[in-house]
C-alpha positions in Angstrom: 42.4 97.0 56.5 40.7 97.5 59.9 37.3 97.7 58.2 38.0 94.4 56.4 39.0 92.7 59.6 35.8 93.9 61.3 33.6 92.5 58.5 35.4 89.2 58.6 34.8 88.9 62.3 31.2 89.8 62.2 30.0 86.3 61.3 32.2 84.5 63.8 32.3 84.1 67.5 35.7 82.5 67.6 39.1 84.1 67.5 39.9 85.0 63.9 43.1 84.2 62.0 45.6 86.8 60.8 44.4 88.5 57.7 47.8 89.9 56.5 51.5 89.8 57.3 53.2 93.0 58.3 56.9 93.7 57.9 59.5 94.5 60.6 58.5 91.5 62.9 55.1 92.9 63.8 51.6 91.3 63.3 48.2 92.8 63.4 45.5 90.4 64.7 42.0 91.1 63.4 38.9 91.7 65.5 37.8 88.8 67.6 34.2 88.1 68.8 34.4 85.6 71.7 31.4 84.0 73.4 32.0 83.4 77.0 31.4 79.8 78.2 31.0 78.4 81.8 34.8 78.0 82.2 35.5 81.7 81.6 32.4 83.1 83.4 33.1 84.9 86.6 36.5 86.1 85.4 37.4 89.8 85.4 37.6 91.2 81.9 41.2 92.4 82.3 42.4 89.0 83.5 40.6 87.4 80.6 42.2 89.7 78.1 45.7 89.2 79.6 45.3 85.5 79.2 44.0 85.4 75.6 46.2 88.2 74.2 49.5 86.4 74.4 52.4 88.6 73.4 50.5 91.8 73.9 52.0 94.2 76.4 50.0 94.5 79.6 50.0 98.3 79.3 48.3 98.0 75.9 45.6 95.7 77.2 44.6 98.2 79.8 44.8 101.0 77.2 42.3 99.3 74.9 40.0 98.7 78.0 40.2 102.4 79.0 39.5 103.6 75.5 36.4 101.5 75.1 37.8 99.5 72.2 36.9 96.3 74.1 33.1 95.8 74.2 30.9 93.3 75.9 27.5 92.7 74.3 28.3 95.9 72.2 28.5 98.1 75.3 31.5 99.7 77.1 32.7 98.1 80.3 35.5 98.9 82.8 38.4 96.6 83.8 36.5 95.3 86.9 33.6 93.9 84.9 33.1 90.1 85.6 32.2 88.0 82.6 28.9 86.1 82.4 27.9 83.0 80.4 26.8 84.1 76.9 28.6 87.4 77.0 30.0 88.4 73.6 33.4 90.1 74.0 34.8 92.2 71.1 38.6 92.3 71.2 40.0 94.9 68.8 43.0 94.4 66.5 46.1 94.4 68.7 49.7 94.9 67.7 51.8 91.9 68.8 55.5 91.7 68.9 56.4 88.8 66.6 58.5 86.3 68.7 60.8 83.8 67.2 59.0 80.5 67.1 60.3 78.0 69.6 59.6 74.3 69.2 58.3 72.9 72.4 58.8 69.1 72.6 55.8 67.3 74.1 56.5 65.5 77.4 54.6 63.5 80.0 55.6 63.4 83.6 54.9 60.9 86.4 51.2 61.3 87.2 50.3 61.1 90.9 46.6 61.9 90.4 44.4 62.9 87.5 40.7 63.4 86.9 38.5 65.9 84.9 39.5 68.8 87.2 43.1 68.2 88.3 46.4 66.9 87.1 49.1 66.3 89.8 52.5 65.3 88.7 55.9 64.5 90.2 58.2 67.1 88.7 61.8 66.1 88.3 64.6 68.5 89.5 66.2 70.7 86.8 63.0 71.3 84.9 61.4 74.7 85.0 57.6 74.9 85.5 57.2 77.5 82.8 59.2 79.3 80.2 60.9 82.7 80.9 64.1 84.1 82.4 66.3 82.4 79.8 64.2 79.2 79.7 62.4 78.6 76.4 59.8 76.3 77.8 58.9 74.4 81.0 56.5 71.8 82.3 53.3 73.7 81.4 54.3 74.3 77.8 55.4 70.6 77.4 52.2 69.3 78.9 50.1 71.5 76.6 52.1 70.3 73.6 51.5 66.7 74.6 47.8 67.3 75.2 46.7 69.4 72.3 43.0 68.7 72.9 43.1 70.0 76.5 40.8 73.0 76.6 42.3 74.4 79.8 45.6 73.6 81.6 47.1 76.0 84.1 49.6 75.8 86.9 48.0 76.1 90.4 51.3 76.9 92.0 55.0 76.9 91.2 58.1 75.0 92.2 61.7 76.2 91.7 63.5 74.7 88.8 65.9 72.9 91.1 63.1 71.5 93.3 61.4 68.2 92.6 58.1 66.9 93.7 54.3 67.5 93.7 53.1 70.1 91.2 49.3 70.8 90.8 47.7 71.8 87.6 44.1 72.7 87.0 42.1 71.3 84.0 39.2 73.7 84.6 39.2 77.4 85.5 36.8 76.7 88.3 39.3 74.3 89.9 42.1 76.9 89.5 40.1 79.6 91.3 39.0 77.2 94.1 42.5 76.0 94.8 43.9 79.5 94.7 41.3 80.5 97.3 42.3 77.5 99.5 46.0 78.5 99.3 45.3 82.1 100.0 43.1 81.2 103.0 45.7 78.8 104.4 43.5 75.7 103.8 46.2 73.7 102.1 49.2 71.9 103.7 52.4 71.7 101.7 55.4 69.7 103.0 58.9 69.4 101.7 61.8 67.1 102.6 65.2 68.8 102.6 68.8 68.0 103.8 70.8 70.6 105.5 74.4 70.8 106.6 75.1 71.3 110.3 74.1 70.2 113.7 70.3 70.7 113.8 69.2 70.7 117.5 65.4 71.0 117.8 62.8 68.3 117.0 60.4 71.0 115.9 61.3 74.6 115.1 59.4 77.6 113.9 61.2 80.1 111.7 59.5 83.5 111.1 61.7 85.8 109.1 60.3 88.6 106.8 61.3 88.1 103.2 62.0 90.7 100.5 62.2 89.9 96.8 64.7 91.8 94.6 66.5 91.5 91.3 70.3 91.3 90.9 72.3 93.4 88.5 72.2 90.6 86.0 68.5 90.3 86.2 68.3 87.2 88.5 65.4 87.0 91.0 66.6 86.7 94.6 65.2 86.9 98.1 66.7 88.1 101.4 65.6 88.6 105.0 64.6 92.2 105.5 62.7 93.9 108.3 60.1 95.4 106.0 59.7 92.2 103.9 56.7 90.0 103.6 55.7 88.0 106.7 56.9 84.5 106.3 56.6 81.4 108.4 58.0 77.9 108.1 57.8 75.0 110.6 60.7 72.5 110.4 60.6 69.0 111.9 63.7 66.8 112.4 63.3 63.5 110.6 66.8 62.1 111.0 70.2 63.3 112.1 73.5 62.3 110.4 77.1 63.1 111.3 77.3 66.2 109.2 73.7 66.6 108.0 70.1 66.6 109.1 67.0 65.5 107.2 64.1 67.9 107.8 60.4 68.2 106.9 59.4 71.8 106.1 55.8 72.8 106.5 54.9 76.0 104.7 52.6 78.3 106.7 53.1 81.0 104.0 54.1 80.6 100.4 56.8 83.1 99.6 59.4 82.8 96.8 62.4 80.7 97.9 61.0 80.7 101.5 62.4 77.4 102.7 65.8 78.1 101.1 66.2 81.6 102.6 64.8 80.7 106.0 67.3 77.9 106.4 70.3 79.7 105.0 69.6 82.8 107.1 69.5 80.5 110.2 72.9 79.0 109.4 71.8 75.8 107.8 72.4 75.6 104.1 70.5 73.2 101.9 72.8 70.6 100.4 73.3 71.5 96.7 71.5 74.9 96.8 73.4 77.0 94.3 71.7 80.3 95.2 71.7 80.5 99.0 73.8 77.5 100.0 77.4 76.7 101.0 79.2 76.9 97.6 82.4 75.1 98.8 80.2 72.3 100.2 78.3 72.0 97.0 81.5 71.6 95.0 82.7 68.9 97.4 79.4 67.1 97.2 79.7 66.6 93.4 82.3 63.9 94.1 81.8 60.8 96.2 84.2 60.1 99.1 84.8 57.0 101.2 82.3 58.4 103.8 79.4 59.4 101.5 78.1 59.3 97.9 77.8 62.2 95.5 75.0 64.7 95.3 74.5 66.6 92.0 71.3 68.5 92.7 69.6 70.6 95.4 68.1 68.3 98.1 64.6 69.9 98.3 61.6 67.8 97.4 57.9 68.6 97.6 56.8 65.3 99.1 53.2 65.9 100.4 50.2 68.1 99.8 46.8 68.1 101.5 43.8 70.1 100.0 40.1 69.8 99.4 39.1 68.6 96.0 37.4 71.6 94.2 34.5 69.6 92.9 33.8 66.7 95.4 34.8 68.6 98.6 36.7 65.5 99.7 40.0 66.1 101.6 43.0 64.7 99.7 46.5 64.0 100.8 49.0 63.0 98.1 52.6 61.9 98.4 55.7 61.7 96.1 58.6 59.5 97.2 62.1 60.9 97.4 63.9 60.7 94.1 66.3 57.9 93.7 69.4 60.2 93.7 68.3 61.7 97.0 67.5 58.4 98.6 70.8 56.9 97.5 72.7 59.9 99.0 70.9 59.4 102.3 71.8 55.7 102.4 75.5 56.6 101.9 75.5 58.9 105.0 76.4 57.9 108.6 
């Protein structure tokens, strides 16, 4: 069977189709010979394999690298090898756990900006950016389903499922790498609008609390302030005070998981509607309108502005997404 797969792949430089069906929910993919184009050039071979071998365990990908089963231009390479234009990569047959097929409905979202390198959308609250952790699919899978001819479409960063606002996607690998470098080097500026309960005093306040990621007993991802955690820094600016709430702009100096939510809750100011770190009694009360205010049925956290350098033109760009109607309506009901 393996010899047959190798012969079938010898005359092709594209990923091959399955040559046989195996029982017990397992599939054997045949040998693939892939010619590297400009979009994939410069990528480390291990990262390239992890991307194209969907469903293959990470440990298996590194095993076939170490064993020499993966070849580039018929020669052995190590996992640090960076691909070049024209390289021919041999990917051996890999055992893939057969997953139950999930139908992903195509969807389009409000587009803030799009060109040949970037797609920037206004993500609604309640929609995950990608599948996983009990979610079958998210924004990225839906966009790929609605754009079947797109050769490359990847998330540049993430937003929590409950957070709305600006989400960047790259349409070229070169754009993805460039924007990741900008974010890593602190050359992007991401701003969020959030509503907190309590009497916020300062016009501008820096919060620097180290954050530690952990997993709860039921497998949920959480974050807490911990002395040996990752250095984290958020700057909050007061936009408007209400009787029981304050509207803040959060400026991220670092980009840790749940950073804004945990920095605020740990400082005594729960985000309205935050079901992980917020004031749960308040959240329940907010679900129903009163004579003094309207109802709020989501977390009030919105990625409203981002500034970055366009990866191709070098031009600085600042993009904005207006507050969702449900958040604007709630603010208008406050005193």
